[in-house]
N, C-alpha and C positions, 0 to 999 in steps of 0.2 A: 440285624434281622432284615433291615430295609433293603430293597433292591432298587435298580434304576427303572423298573417297569412301573408306569403310572396306573394306579387304580382309579384315581379321580383327577379330572382336569377342569378347572373352572376358569372361564374367560369373560372378562368385562361384565360381570354380574351386577345389575343395578336393581334396587327395590325401593319403591315409594309407598309410604303410608298416606292414604287420602284422609283429610280431615277438614274441619270447618275453616281453619286458618289457611289451608293449602296443603301441598304435598311435602311431607317430611322425607328427606332423602336418606333413608336408613342405610342403604348400601350404594356405593358409587364406583362402578367399573372395577369391581374386585376380581383379581386374577391370582390363582395359585394352583399348585398341584400337590397331590398326596401320593407317595410311592407305596408299593405293596409292602406291608409290614412296618411302615413308618409311623411314628407318633409326631403329630404337628400340634403345637399349642397356639391358641389365639388369645392374646392378652390385651388389656385395655380397660379404661374406665367403664362404668355403667353407661349405656347409651351409645357406645362406640360401634355397635352393629354386630357383635359377636353372636348373640342368640338368634338374631334375624338371619344371619348367614347359615347357622345350623338348621333352622326351620326351613329355609329356602332349599337346602340340599335334599331334604326328604319330602318336599311338597306339602308342608304343613303350616304355611303362613296364615295368619288370621285374616278374617274378613276385613277389607279395607286396604290390604297390602297388595301390591301389584309388581310383578317382575317386568320392568320396562325394557330390558335388554340383557343379553348375555347368553352363555351356553354352559351347561353342566354335562360333561362327558364322563361316563362311568364304564370301566372295562372289567368284566368278569373273567374273560378268557381272551388272550391275544389272538387266538385262532378265529374267534367270532367277531372281533372288532368292538369298538366302543358303542355305547348307546347314548342318545341325548335324553337326559332325564326330563327336561322341560317339554319334550314332545311325546312322552308316554301317555297312553290313554289312562283314564282313571283306574281301570281294572289292572293294567300292567304296573301302574305306579303303586297301587296297593300291594302288589306282589313284590315290587322292588323294596318297599319298606320291610324291614325285619329280615327278609330272606337275603338281601344283598347289603343293605345299609340300615343299621338300627341306631336309635337315639335314646340315651338315658337322660331324662329331663331333670331340670333343677327342682328339688323338692320331691322326693320319691312318694310322699304321702299323696300328693295330688295326681300322681300317675296311676294310682290304683283305684278300682271301684271299691268303696268302703264296705259294701254289703256283700261282696264276693270273697270267698277264701282264696288263698294263693293258688291252690290247685286249679280253680276255675279260670284264673288268668292264663295259666299255661295251656289249659284245654282250649280256651277261646282263640288264643294265638295260633295254636297248631291247627285247629279246625278252619280258620280263615285262610290258611295256606295249604290245605290238603296234606298236612303233615301226619305224624304218628298219632295213634289213638290208644286208649286203654292202657294195658300194662307196659307196652313199649314206650308210650309217652311218659308214663310215670317213672320208668327206669331212667329215661333220658333226662328228665327234669331233676330227679334225685341226684344223678351224677353231676349235673351242673350246680346244684345247691351245695353238694359236698366240695365242688371245685372252688366255690366262693366262701368256703369254711363255715357252712351252716349245717345244723342238724336237720336233715330232710324230714324225719318223722315229726319233729316239732313244728316245722314251718309249713308243710304241705297243706294241712287243714286249718292253719291259723288265718285270722283276718288281719288286714294291714295294721289296724290300730293295736293289735296285740304284739306287734314287733317294735323294737327300738328303731331310732332313725338310721343307725348304721346297718341294722339287719334289713330294713326295707331297701336301703340303697344297694346292698349286696343281692337281694332278691331281684331287684330291677336289672342289675347287671347280668345275673343268671338268665333272666327272661329274655334279655336282649340278645343273648348268645344261643338261644334255643335252635334257631335255624342256621347257625354257623355263618353269619354275615362276614363279608370281607372288610367292611368298614364300620367302625363304631364311633358315634359322636357322643361325647359326654359334656353336658352343659352344667358347669359348676357342681360336680358330683360330690364335693365335700362341704358345700355350704351348710351352715347351721349344725355341723357335727363337731364334737369336741376333738381336741388335738390328737388324742390316742386313736380315736376312730378314723380320723383323717389319715393317720399313719398306716392304719390297717388297710384302708381303701387303696392308697397309693401302692403299698406292697402287693396287694392283691392284683391290681392292674398290671404291674410289672410281671408277675408270675403268669397271668393269663396270656399276655402278649408273647412271652417266651414259649408257652405251651401250644397256643393256637395260631400265632403269627398273623393276626388281623391288623389292619391299619387303624389308626386312632386319631381322631380330632378332639383335642382337649380344650374346652372353652373355660377360661378362668381369669380372675383378677388377682389370683395368688401367684406371684412370680416365683416364689420359692418352690411351690409344687410344680410349676411349669418347668423350672430348671432341672428338677429331678426326674420328671417323667418323659419329657419330650426330646426328640432328636433335632427338631427344628422349631423355631418360635417366630410367629408373625405378630407384630404390634399393630393394632387397629385404632384409628382415631377418626371421628366424624364420618364413619361409614366407609373408610378406605384403609387398605393395608399401607402403612407408611414405612415399615421396615420388616425385613424377613432375613433370617440367617440361621445357621446351625446354632444350637443352644450355647455352646461354649463361646463362639464368636460374639453372639448377641450380648452375653453378660460380661465378657471380658473387654470387648471393644465396641460398645454401642455407638451408633453414628447419627441417630436422630435425637434432637433435643427432648422430644416427648418420651422416648424410651429411656433416655438418661434420667429424666425427671421421675419416671416410675421406679427405676432402680434406686435412686437416691432417697425416695420416700420410704424405703424399707427400713425398719429398725435394725440396728446392729446387735449381735449377740456376743460380741467380743470387743475388747478394747475399751477406751474411755466412753462414758455416757455422753451422748450428744443430742441436741434438739432434733426432732424429726424435720426433715426437709419436706416442703410441699410445692406443688405446681401452682403458681398464682392463677387467679381467674377461674372460670368455669367452662365446661364443654360448650361448644357453640350450639346455637339454635339450628336444628337440621332443616327447618323450613326457610330460614333466612341465613344461610351460611355466609361468613365474611368473604370478601374477594381475596384472590390469591391463595396462599397457603392457609388452610383453615386453622392451623395452630399459631399463626403469627400474632394474634392478640395476647398470647400467653408466652411467647418465645423470647428469650433474652437476646437472640441473635437476629431477630427480624429486621429487615430493612425495606427499602422501597420496592425492590424486586419481589420480596416475600409477600408484600401487600398487593402486588399487581398480577403475579403469575403463580399458578399452582404447579408445583413440581410433580413429575412422574417418577415412578420407581427407576432408579439408576443403579447399575451394577457397580459396586465399589470394592468388590473382592470376590473370591471363589464362593459362589452361591450366597452372596450377601448383597441385598438390594436395599436402597434407601430412597425415600422421596423427600429430599431436603436440598435447598440451594446451598446450604452452608455446612454440609456434613463433615467436611475436612476440619473446619474450625470447631465444630461441636465435638468431634472425636478427640481433638488435641487440646481442648480448653479445660478450665477448672470446673466446668459444669459437672463433670463426672467425678464424684467423690470416691476416692480409692477405698474408703471404708465400706462402700456398698458392694465391693467386689466379693465379699464373703458368700454372696448368693451363688456365684459361679462355681464355688467348690461343690455344690450339689448337682451340677450339670454332669 
């Protein structure tokens, strides 16, 4: 479904959170692109910058956060050319959200007003964008609710607390598609859902992409879901993308020690029972990052160069980039447990 045409192009995006101790570097010169109809997964530990990146793309960073540099180019139509999202006026930015780029937030319960029925959430969104009204809006909303496998008559006048977690998540997906955006950002859409509901959400997203052909940014710490849903995967660590590749390449031949550690930490579902592998140490303090490669305190391949110089993304294969001085050694070493490759079967 994906084409070579870029719908989103992010260059050198940096975000700092101001606090009493100083500035936490949540994003540091992040660059990537999303093609029309493509699904890109962002993976990494909590605090790696995934959610901050998603919020920055739609201009919803919290107070205290500041974009210090970078460019976010969005292209609706090649004939009209790209727009710089960071230069949009507040009014145009509000129209950009939901109409061009919608975000499904982590924890659907917190995304709804608890004292308003689901119908009012659709009406408010449509009214804010000068969209459909009355019967036409209800018909459009009910079509979307059916598309996400919900009973429109039951859900339309229900309050958020009257719906299960999986139902709320699907309502939020339907609401995000109301204005037919070209780009959908999902932040941990299956968190706190049981495994059967997770399966339902993933199958639903696959079906919706086939039918509507929107681009998707999927933020998750669940590598198995990323392997199944994404065309490409980007690994984030300490506010930077440290590896990006097509899904099969990243899970079959990872080249960054951090990506390898994440894959090895997955439990196996076949073969002999083995102890879970872990990545030693903790994520770095974003206010006082270590010198050189920020992963070096936890990396078994770190040397003097790793401690002195931070690597940039380097092309190591077709559409495969890695920020590591020792990627060849990492790829060919025993760091990568072959038992973990079962994940790639879902890609």
